[in-house]
Each structure stands twice: as C-alpha cells, then as structure tokens.
N, C-alpha and C positions, 0 to 999 in steps of 0.2 A: 442331886449333884451327879455329874457324869463321872464314872470311875473307869479308867482305862483298863483294858483287859491285860492279861499276861503277855509280855513281849516274847516273840518266838525268834530265836537266833538260828539262822540258816548256815549251811557250810560256806556259802558265798560270802556272808558277812564275816565269818571267821577268817577267810583268806584275805579279804580286803583289809581287815585290821592288822593282820600279820604283815602285809605289804607296807602299810602305813608306818608301822613300828620300825621296819627295816629301813625305810626311807629317812625317818627321823634320826636313827642311829648313824646312818651314812653321812647325813648332813652335819651332825655334831662332830664326827671324826674329821670331816673335811675342814670344818671351822677350826678345830684344834690344830690340824696340820698347817693351815694358813697362818695362825698365830705363831706357831713355832718357827715357821719359815721367816715371818716378818721380824722376829727377834734377832736374827743373824745380820751380818754385814750386808748392806744393799749393794747390788751391782749397778753399774752405770746403765741408765735407760735413756730413751729419747728425751732430750732437753735436760739431762743431768750429766754430771761428770763425777768420776771417782778419784779425782786428784785435786790438789790445791798447789798454788805457787806462792812464794814469798821471797823477799829480798834476802841476800846472804848477809850474815853478820861479819863485819870487817871494820876497817878504819873509817868507813863512811857512817857507821852506826849499826844499830840493830832494830828490828821491828819497824823498818821504814815502810810507809804506805806506798811509795813509788821511788823512782830514781830522779835526782835533780843534779845536774852538773853545769859548771861554767868552765869552758875551755877556750883557749886562743887557737886560731888556725894553726894546724900542724901539731896540736897537743894530743896526748894519749893518756888514758887511764884504764884501769882494770877493775871489774866488779863481778858479781855472780848472782845467779838465780837458783833457788832451791825448789825442787819438785817433790811433793809428798804423795805417795800412793796410798789411798785409803781403801782400795779394793782388796780382793782375795786372790787375784791373779797378777802375774807380772804385767807391767804397764810399759808400752813402747810408744814414745811420743816424738814428733818432730819439733825442733827448736829453731826459730829464725827471728830476725829483726824486721820490723815493718814501720812504715810511716803512719802517722795518725791523720784523721780527717773528721770533720764535723758532719754528722748525718742529717738527713732532712728533718728528723725529729728533734734536733738540737743536742744530741748526745755525741760523745767522742768515741770513735771506733778506730781499730787498727786494720790496715789493709791486709789482704790475703797473701798467701805465700807466692802466688803467681804474679802479683803486682810488681811493677818496676820501681824500686826505691830511688828516692832522690835526696833525702836528708838523713834522718836518724836511721832509717832502714838500710842506707848504704854505708853508714859510718860505724855501725855496731856489728861486731863479728863474734858470734858464739864460738866457743872452743870446739864444739862438735855439732853436727847438724841434727842429731837425735840423741835420745837418752832412753835407757831401759831401767825401770825402778822396780825392785822386788815388792811383793805385797807387804803393806804395813811399814815400809821403809821410805827413806828420802835420798835424793841425790842432788848434788850441786853441779850446775853447769856454769863454768866461768865464761865471761865475755869481755871483749876489749872495745873501748870507744876510741877510735883513731880518726882525727879530723885531717882532711887534706890541707895543704898550705894555702889554697885559694878559697877555703870555705868562707862564704859570705857572712858578715856579722848579722846577728839577730837571734830570734827565738825559734826553736824547732820542737816538735812533739812527735813522739813515736813510741816504740815499746819492744819488749822481748816477748814472743808469743810461743805457747806450747799447744800442740793439737795432734790429732791422729795423722800419721803419714799419708802421703798422697795415694799409697797403695790401697787405702781404704780400711776403715774399721767401723763398727756399728755406731760408735759415738762420734758425731761430727762437731761437737762443741770445741771452742778454743778458750784458753785462759792465758792472760798475759799481764804484764806490769808496765805501766807507762814510764816513759823517759822524757823528762823536760830538759832540753839542752839549750844553753845560752852560749852562743859563739861570740867571743870578745870583739869589740869594735863599737862603732856608733850605733845607738839604738834610735830608730826613727819611727815611733808609733804614729799611725795616721789612718783615718777612716774617711770615706767619701760616700755621698748619696747619689746613686745612679737611677735613671729611669723614673724620676719622680712624676707622678700623674695624679690628677684630682678628677673624680667623677661626681656628678651631682644628680640626685633623684628627688624630684619634687613630689607634691601630693595633689589629689584632686581639689582640695580646698584652696582657693586662690589666695587666701589670707594666712595660710599655715606655713610653717617652716619645714624644710626638707632635711635630707641626710646627704652627707658627702662621704666618699670613700677615698682615702689617700693611700696610694700604693707606691712602693719604692724598694730599692735594693741597697743594702749596706755592703760596702766593699772594704776589706782590709787592704789598704794600699801601702802599708808600712812593712816593717820587718819584726814587729812584736805581736804577741798574742793579745788581743783586745776584746773586751765586751763593750757593747754600746748601750748607754742609757738614752731613752728616746722620749721626745716630746713632739706632738703633732697639733697643729692649730690651723684654722681657716679664718679668713677675714674678707670683707667687702672692699669697695673702693675707699681710698684714703684711710685704710686701717679700721674702718667702722664695722660693726656687727661681728666682732671677733668671737670665736668659739674655740675652746680647747677640747681635745679628745680626752677620754678617760685615761686612767693610769695604764701605761703600756709596760709589759714585762721587758726586762733587759734581754738583749740578744744573748745567745750562747757564746762562749769564748770562740772567737774566730781566729784561725791560724792565718799567717801572712798569705795574701792572695785569695782567701776564701770570700764567699758572698753569702748573704742571708736575705731572703725576700720577706717583705712585711706588707700587710694590708690592714689599715686602721680605719674603723668607722668613726665618723664625727656626726653627732646628733644635733638637731635643732639649728640648722644652718639657714639663714635668711637668703632667699633668691635675689641677690643684689646684682644681677646681670654679670658682673665680673668678679670672680672668686679667686683669692690667692691662698694657696696651700703652703705651709711652712713646716719643715722638718728640722729639728735640732737634735744632734747627737753629741753626747758627752762620752768620749772614749775613757774606759776604765782599764788601767794597767795594773795587773797583779804580778807580784814577784813570787819566787819559789816558796816563800814563807806564808803566802796568802794575803799579805798586805795589799790594799787596793788604793791606787792614786788616781783621782779624776784629772783629766787633761783638759786643754782648751776646747770649748764647744765648736762644733762644725754645724753650719746652718745652710739650708738649701731651700729655695722657693720656686714655685711655678704658678702659672695662671690658667684658669679655665672659665668657661661660660657657665653661669648659673641662671638660666632663663626661666622666669616664672610663667610657663606656658599657660597654666590655668588662668592666671590673672590677665595675660594678654588675650586669651580667648574671651574672657568676660568683657574686656575693653572693646574687642572687635564687635561682639554682639551689641553692646551698648551703643557703639558708634553707628552700627547698622540701623538700630532702632531710631537713633536721633536723625540720621539721614532720611529714613522713611517718614518720620514725623514731620520733617521740613518739606519733603518732596510731595507728599500726598495732598496737603492743603493747597500748595501752589498749583498742582495739576488740577485740583477741583476748581480753583478760581479761573483757570484758563478755560476749562469746559463750560463753566457758567457764563463767562464773557462771550464765548463762541455761540452758545445757545441764544443769548440775548441779541447778538448781532443778527442771527438768522431770523429771529422773531421780528425784529425791527424792520428788516428788509421785506419780510412778508407783509407787514402792515402798510408799507409805503407803496402807493399806486405807481405803476409804471407810466412814464410819459407817453401820450398818444402820438402816433406818427401821422404826419400830414399827407 
C-alpha cells in the first residue's frame, strides 16, 4: 500500500491560509452588517414608495376604498385625503386632482399633473398644492368637489393624486385614490360597434375548413361607465354553416367616449363564398355599490368573401383535364381522316390528257 510521506508546510502556504482566514472574517462581518441594515426601516427605492394614502374618516364613512359621490350641477361637497409617511425622513409631495382613463392593457389610470383636466380633474380642488409629512406621521389634505352649473349629466372617473413635486425627487411613483362621480340628470348608457371587419384564411386542403378573424372597435357612445359582454359568430349564405367563437373576456370598464379594439379568431369556418360576421354586445352597467345590470344587446354584422381557392384550383385542373381528354381524341380523328384522304388520293390514278 502506498503511504504518503510527511507534508511540508512552507511560508507561502502559511501566508495563503492567513489571507483566506481574513477574507472569511471580512465576509462574515459584511453579511452581519447587511442583516442589521435590512432590519431597519426601508427607504424608498426605484419602483417603491415610502408613503400610503387613505380616505379621511368623516360623515362619508371610514376605511373607504375610494370616493363615490352623486351631485347635481352646481353642487358642492368637501372631503379629505390622508397621507402617511412610513419613511425615516420628512416627505414632501405634490397633491393634485386628475381625470381617469383606460390604458391599453385594460387598467384604469390617472392622468399626470401636466394633463389638461376636463371632468373630475377640473372639479376637484385640494386645499393646498403640496404637503410635507414628518417621518412616521400622517397629514390630512382636505379637498372640495364643486360642479359648475352646466356640468353635463353622466358618470365621471378621476382621482386625487400624490407624488414627487415637479422639481424632482428620486422616487417617481405616484399614489392616488379614485373618485367616481355621478352628475345628476338623465343617464344614457350606450355602446356601438365600429370598424367591423371579417378576414378569412383557408387551408391547402380543398375539403378542409379554415379560420376567420373578426376585428372591431367597441365605442362608449353614452354618458355612463360600461363594460361590454361580447359574442362573435360567423355564418354562410342563408345563415347556414354557423360557427361561434370561443368565450371572449368582457371588455374593461370604458368611460364615456372611450374605445376598445378587439380581435377574435373563429375556428372551423366553411369557405361558403359569402361570409357574414356578427358581433353582439351586452352593455353591463355597474353602480357605485358594485351591482351590475345587463342592458339591451347591441348587434352589428358585416359581410366578406370566403373563397375556397384550393377547391377552385382543383376544379380548374379537373376542367383542364376534361377539356384535354375531349380535345385530344377529336384531334386524333381529324389527323386520321386527313391521312386516309391523302392515301386515297395517292391510289387514285390521275386522268390522262388527250
């Protein structure tokens, strides 16, 4: 058996071990320091905020998720927003009102401070344009909702927003609370379907069904906030070969005047030359309490060509073959007759001239 000899330790090995030990100790101390720092209050970083907002407790209630008011034109009410500073330094924030809008992803957002307000953003007035909150404390910012005498009836959405002043701070996030405002008068909920179009895509198999794509735009043409429940179908001439699209998600809540673009695939559509696409919308009206009422359906149709090109190509080829089959024998018979005529004339002696 092999027996290793005695191991010799050099001065270089000793220095290397000492350096490794020092590195381990430094790493442990650094880890302890990081843990200690993480145990304290966290400062606001990119994508984070060091404050929260809530509704004020008053005659409207406490612990409200948002603000909801019903006012007649010329009406006026007062409420408040509470800002809580969870950081370790004084917090200075701008406070302003803004209109709401539906984003391309279907969420509800509030316009920036530089946007020109037209509804809630123009009618809600914070008592002051900014607020400074000491660390660990809260401050209330009163605001007034004052409608002009000519405010149009209907539903409006906006909010009260807090964020870094325009002078600029490290944290660019905003926090706000929505305001849903119902201006007294006749409520006219209405949706329409704009730009309805049907496209058809066949397959190389002349006997297979293809796919259709139905595109359209939902437009809120009324004065109420509405969600659209959607159904899409296609059919051939005289309503035959009907196919329904799969389940379509409801549209996001659309504010008056807003639009939402939709594209729906419909599978297994027969190429019946003339294709009819039908879109049916059921407007869903929700009140401030969350109750939803379905309204009368809105239906829109359009027509498009669904030409079975593969099948037509097969018919053209078959027709060409049939014509060829009929033409070639006829040409052969003509050639045969001509050859027979030539042979017959060759056998017939020419008359002698006198």
